[in-house]
C-alpha positions in Angstrom: 41.9 95.9 61.8 40.3 93.9 64.6 38.4 91.0 63.3 36.1 89.5 65.9 35.5 86.3 63.9 39.2 85.6 63.5 39.8 86.4 67.2 37.0 83.9 68.2 38.6 81.2 66.0 42.0 81.8 67.4 40.7 81.7 71.0 38.7 78.5 70.3 41.7 76.8 68.7 44.3 77.7 71.4 42.5 78.5 74.6 42.5 75.0 76.1 46.1 74.4 75.5 47.1 77.9 76.8 44.9 77.5 79.9 47.2 74.5 80.6 50.2 76.8 80.3 48.6 79.4 82.6 47.6 76.8 85.1 51.3 75.9 85.7 51.9 79.4 87.1 48.5 79.9 88.9 47.4 78.7 92.3 43.7 78.6 91.4 41.8 78.2 88.1 40.4 81.8 88.6 43.9 83.1 88.5 44.8 81.1 85.4 41.6 82.4 83.7 42.8 86.0 84.4 46.2 85.2 83.0 44.6 83.6 79.9 42.3 86.5 79.3 45.2 89.0 79.7 47.3 86.8 77.4 44.6 86.8 74.6 44.1 90.5 74.9 47.9 90.9 74.3 47.8 88.3 71.4 45.0 90.3 69.7 46.9 93.6 70.2 50.1 92.2 68.8 48.9 89.7 66.1 50.1 92.1 63.3 53.6 91.7 64.6 53.6 87.9 64.2 55.9 87.4 61.2 55.2 83.8 60.5 58.7 82.7 61.6 58.2 79.7 63.9 54.8 78.4 64.9 51.8 80.6 65.8 51.3 78.3 68.8 54.8 78.9 70.0 54.4 82.7 69.6 51.1 82.6 71.6 52.6 80.4 74.2 55.5 82.9 74.8 52.9 85.7 75.3 50.9 83.5 77.8 54.1 82.8 79.8 55.0 86.5 79.8 51.4 87.6 80.8 51.3 84.9 83.6 54.6 86.3 85.0 53.3 89.9 84.6 50.2 88.9 86.5 52.2 87.4 89.3 54.5 90.4 89.6 51.5 92.9 89.5 49.6 91.0 92.2 52.7 90.7 94.4 52.4 87.0 94.7 56.0 86.3 93.6 57.3 85.1 96.9 60.6 83.7 95.5 61.8 82.6 98.9 61.1 79.2 100.4 58.7 79.0 103.3 60.0 77.5 106.5 57.5 74.7 106.3 59.1 73.5 103.0 62.6 73.5 104.4 62.1 70.2 106.1 61.6 68.5 102.7 65.0 69.6 101.4 67.7 67.1 101.0 70.6 67.5 98.6 72.0 65.5 95.7 68.8 64.2 94.2 67.8 64.2 90.5 64.4 63.6 89.1 63.9 60.0 87.8 64.8 59.3 84.2 63.4 56.4 82.2 61.0 53.8 83.4 58.7 56.2 85.3 55.1 55.0 85.6 53.8 58.5 85.5 52.0 60.4 82.8 52.4 64.0 82.0 49.1 64.9 83.7 50.3 63.5 87.0 53.5 65.3 86.8 51.7 68.6 86.0 49.5 68.0 89.1 52.7 67.6 91.2 54.3 70.7 89.7 51.2 72.7 90.5 51.6 71.7 94.2 55.1 73.1 94.4 55.5 76.3 96.4 55.0 79.2 93.9 58.7 80.3 93.7 59.9 76.8 93.0 57.1 76.2 90.5 57.7 79.4 88.6 61.4 78.8 88.1 60.9 75.1 87.4 58.3 75.9 84.7 60.5 78.6 83.1 63.7 76.5 83.1 62.6 72.9 82.6 59.5 73.5 80.5 59.9 76.8 78.7 63.6 76.6 78.2 64.7 79.9 79.7 68.3 80.2 81.0 68.8 81.0 84.7 70.2 84.4 83.7 67.0 85.1 81.7 64.8 83.9 84.6 66.8 86.2 87.0 66.3 89.2 84.7 62.5 88.5 84.2 61.7 87.8 87.8 64.2 90.3 89.2 66.1 87.8 91.2 69.7 86.8 91.0 70.9 84.0 88.7 72.0 82.1 91.8 68.5 82.3 93.3 67.0 81.0 90.1 69.5 78.0 90.2 68.8 77.2 93.8 65.0 77.5 93.4 65.3 75.1 90.5 67.3 72.5 92.3 65.1 72.8 95.4 62.0 72.3 93.1 63.6 69.1 91.7 64.2 67.8 95.3 60.7 68.7 96.3 59.3 66.8 93.2 61.6 63.9 94.0 60.2 63.7 97.5 56.6 63.9 96.2 57.4 61.1 93.8 58.7 59.0 96.8 55.5 59.8 98.6 57.4 61.7 101.4 55.4 64.8 100.8 51.6 64.4 101.2 50.0 65.5 97.9 46.7 67.2 97.5 45.0 63.9 97.0 46.1 63.0 100.5 47.7 59.8 99.5 51.3 59.6 100.7 51.8 56.0 99.6 55.5 55.4 99.1 56.4 54.6 95.5 60.1 53.5 95.4 59.4 51.7 92.1 58.8 55.1 90.4 62.3 56.4 91.4 64.3 53.7 89.6 67.2 53.7 92.0 67.1 50.1 93.1 
């Protein structure tokens, strides 16, 4: 019951948005393209199981997240532990700014992509996809505690990036206290 025309339409409708989902888990666009391709293969295999409860987009998105994580596991790139280099950025007791930020979503996504992979994966799953730390632990085969600490370290890392204390890929490390809103 494979319908190439329907598959093409589905791909055209959702591929850009889903590429964005995959990019959050990938280091390079080639990696994200592999994740996307695997995801759509799985979507086409399972489309008969979609029951129409909830949105089709949400259903496809869950598959993309799962396929991205499967890709990371298969390719042994899930280094869940923090690199020594990143340790110097760690300070405790920070929260991400709330309200009054002068940042758009695209800038924030760029910053999330620059997080070390372990941080980024947990941050995406918890803050963006809404998984619990227990679910993340089960999926990534790490402890719930590791998931929680990766998440809080990711928040600290993002906070430091917002403050300009971590050089971002653009090379600008201009300090932006105004963004933080802790005057």
